[in-house]
Steps between C-alpha positions, in 0.01 A plus 500: 500500500250389237436134442491384140148446366365150553518278196158350436482127537132480414265664255119506485344610171136512387454366149196533273265203483587447132752298301709818477606425858707198390786680318502774765541238775781329308682833459463580870652163596789545257569850631482401868746214456739703284499814716572303817745266323312195627603150392149354458447373145341796322354302209327257736378783723351682199335186363341400831389857573336516156315175580373631835386833356337338195315256728376786718373689195340196340345333805374801697233747403450868550698813455682476834873540438734208547782566742855381436728467803872433451729415793875457500568257783836405657488164321257557217256705300126482562220614271139532614198586289194621691152493353145547629385139458526301825487165314843331515661388174437136424794260516766759584654318792392141439625306205252437225511134401420560135722698267331790321360423156773608255235625258340738749617860537446503876598284794878537521543817705461347845711202392779741401474684830512175700788363292727804469458674837669396824161539672155634420160540658205724569348672800182689571515879526250755628388570144541158332817292471871516431669237282878485532819326398858520620828453314841446659758777479661785684631846447848483352774661706625832369 
């Protein structure tokens, strides 16, 4: 008897080290959540993923691809963005005492990630670092 094929609960995709990676990453998140009928908030997941990918493109150098890792967890959805720079993002996990200047174009991405995710962080990898966030949710019963 053949077993049904395993349904992926994680995806790992190399993205170009350009701003073109942002809409691709958003589409991958949307597709993963829709195809697996997951209850994590898709709009929030797309927004926070776009922030992580844009930060990786803007704050790291080189032509090394950025890696997007999506994981459907029993009680949530986790997104990781891997890049080649080992330097951790500033102020991701500790609150910044000053609000970003409303007239500046930058400075709100990590605040959004801290505010809208259930948890977030970073960790070193063999080739640099991974920055991640998690949203609550689960796969909806069929």
